[in-house]
Structure formats: structure tokens, C-alpha cells
C-alpha positions as CSV (number, residue, x, y, z in Angstrom):
1,M,155.8,87.1,43.1
2,A,154.5,84.0,44.9
3,R,157.1,84.5,47.6
4,Q,156.1,88.1,48.2
5,D,152.4,87.0,48.6
6,N,153.5,84.3,51.1
7,D,155.6,86.7,53.0
8,F,152.7,89.2,53.1
9,L,150.3,86.6,54.4
10,A,152.8,85.4,57.0
11,A,153.4,88.9,58.2
12,F,149.7,89.6,58.3
13,G,149.0,86.4,60.3
14,I,151.8,87.2,62.8
15,G,150.5,90.7,63.2
16,A,147.0,89.6,63.8
17,V,148.1,87.0,66.4
18,L,150.2,89.6,68.2
19,G,147.4,92.2,68.1
20,I,144.9,89.7,69.6
21,G,147.5,88.7,72.3
22,A,148.1,92.4,73.1
23,A,144.4,93.1,73.3
24,L,143.9,90.1,75.7
25,L,146.9,91.1,77.9
26,L,145.8,94.7,78.1
27,R,142.2,93.9,78.9
28,P,141.4,94.8,82.6
29,A,140.7,92.0,85.0
30,R,137.1,91.4,85.8
31,P,136.3,92.4,89.4
32,N,135.2,89.7,91.7
33,P,131.4,89.1,92.1
34,R,131.2,91.0,95.4
35,K,132.7,94.1,93.9
36,R,130.5,93.9,90.9
37,L,127.4,93.6,93.1
38,Q,128.6,96.6,95.3
39,K,129.1,98.7,92.1
40,R,125.6,97.8,90.9
41,M,124.0,98.5,94.3
42,R,125.8,101.8,94.9
43,P,122.9,104.0,93.5
44,H,120.3,102.1,95.4
45,V,122.3,102.5,98.7
46,R,122.5,106.2,98.1
47,K,118.7,106.4,97.7
48,L,118.2,104.3,100.8
49,G,120.6,106.5,102.8
50,K,118.7,109.6,101.7
51,S,115.3,108.1,102.5
52,A,116.5,106.9,105.9
53,S,117.8,110.4,106.5
54,R,114.4,111.9,105.5
55,A,112.6,109.4,107.8
56,R,114.8,110.4,110.8
57,S,114.2,114.0,110.2
58,A,110.5,113.4,109.7
59,A,110.4,111.4,113.0
60,R,112.2,114.3,114.8
61,M,109.7,116.8,113.3
62,A,106.8,114.7,114.3
63,A,108.2,114.3,117.8
64,R,108.6,118.0,118.2
65,E,105.1,118.6,117.1
66,A,103.8,115.9,119.5
67,G,105.9,117.2,122.3
68,T,108.0,114.1,122.7
69,S,111.7,113.6,122.0
70,A,112.9,111.8,118.8
71,D,114.6,109.2,121.0
72,D,111.2,108.3,122.4
73,V,109.7,107.9,119.0
74,I,112.7,105.8,117.8
75,H,112.5,103.7,120.9
76,A,108.8,103.0,120.4
77,G,109.5,102.1,116.8
78,R,112.2,99.6,117.8
79,E,109.9,98.1,120.4
80,L,107.2,97.6,117.7
81,L,109.8,96.0,115.4
82,A,110.9,93.6,118.2
83,E,107.3,92.6,118.8
84,F,106.8,92.1,115.1
85,R,109.9,89.9,114.8
86,G,108.8,87.9,117.8
87,E,105.4,87.3,116.2
88,V,107.0,86.3,112.9
89,A,109.3,83.9,114.7
90,R,106.3,82.3,116.5
91,I,104.4,81.9,113.3
92,L,107.4,80.3,111.6
93,D,107.9,77.9,114.5
94,E,104.3,76.8,114.3
95,A,104.6,76.3,110.5
96,R,107.7,74.3,110.9
97,E,106.1,72.1,113.6
98,E,103.1,71.5,111.3
99,L,105.4,70.6,108.4
100,R,107.2,68.1,110.6
101,E,103.9,66.5,111.7
102,L,102.8,66.3,108.0
103,A,106.1,64.6,107.1
104,L,105.7,62.1,109.9
105,V,102.2,61.3,108.9
106,Q,103.3,60.8,105.3
107,A,106.1,58.6,106.5
108,G,103.5,56.4,108.2
109,E,104.4,57.3,111.7
110,T,102.0,58.9,114.2
111,A,102.4,62.6,114.7
112,R,102.5,64.3,118.0
113,P,99.4,66.2,118.8
114,T,99.5,69.9,118.4
115,R,98.8,72.3,121.2
116,G,95.1,72.2,122.1
117,A,94.2,69.5,119.6
118,E,92.8,66.3,121.0
119,T,93.6,63.0,119.3
120,E,91.6,59.8,119.5
121,R,93.4,56.6,120.2
122,D,92.1,53.2,119.4
123,D,93.3,50.7,122.0
């Protein structure tokens, strides 16, 4: 009887190992991070596409009511966006320059004067 118990345990162990191996081999490969992100973003992209479509149709309707073409409205919006980007770039450049000056002052060097600021020099 002891031999039958040992055979049963050996068969059970071998079956368990084979089952685990088969499960691991049949498991689908994980998609790369880019594809996972695309899959997660898919519903949001659809919503954005719908809202962009609604915005374009609303711009066309507003243009018709105002008596101008939708292209004029879109062109004006793009001009405003370009001006906004330019203003943001200018603000960022000024902030970077101020940070550089602060870094120089903390390092013990003299900072270059900013535009319009007067510095006193002790000679």
C-alpha cells in the first residue's frame, strides 16, 4: 500500500507541475507599455474627438450667425493661440533668466542686471 501512495503522490506532483507549466505557456503575452496606454486612452480619445467635432460645428454655426465664414473664425482662433504661446514663452524666458541670476548670486558671483534694473557698484 505504501507504494501505491507514493505513486499517487508522484503522479499528482507531476500533474500539478505540468498544469502550471501549461498555464504559464498558454498565458497571453503582456502588451508593451505603449499599447497598454493606447488601450486605456481609447475612450478618452473618442470623447475628445466628439467634443472637437462639436466645437467645429459650433464655430461654423456661430460664424453663419455672425455673417463670417468658419475659416475666418478658425484663423482668428489660431492667431490668438499663437499670441498666447508667444506670451507664455516670453514669461518662461524671463523666469529662467531670474533663476539663473539667483543661482549665480547663491554661488557667490555677481549677477547680470535685469532689463530696466539699475545696480549700484562700489568702486
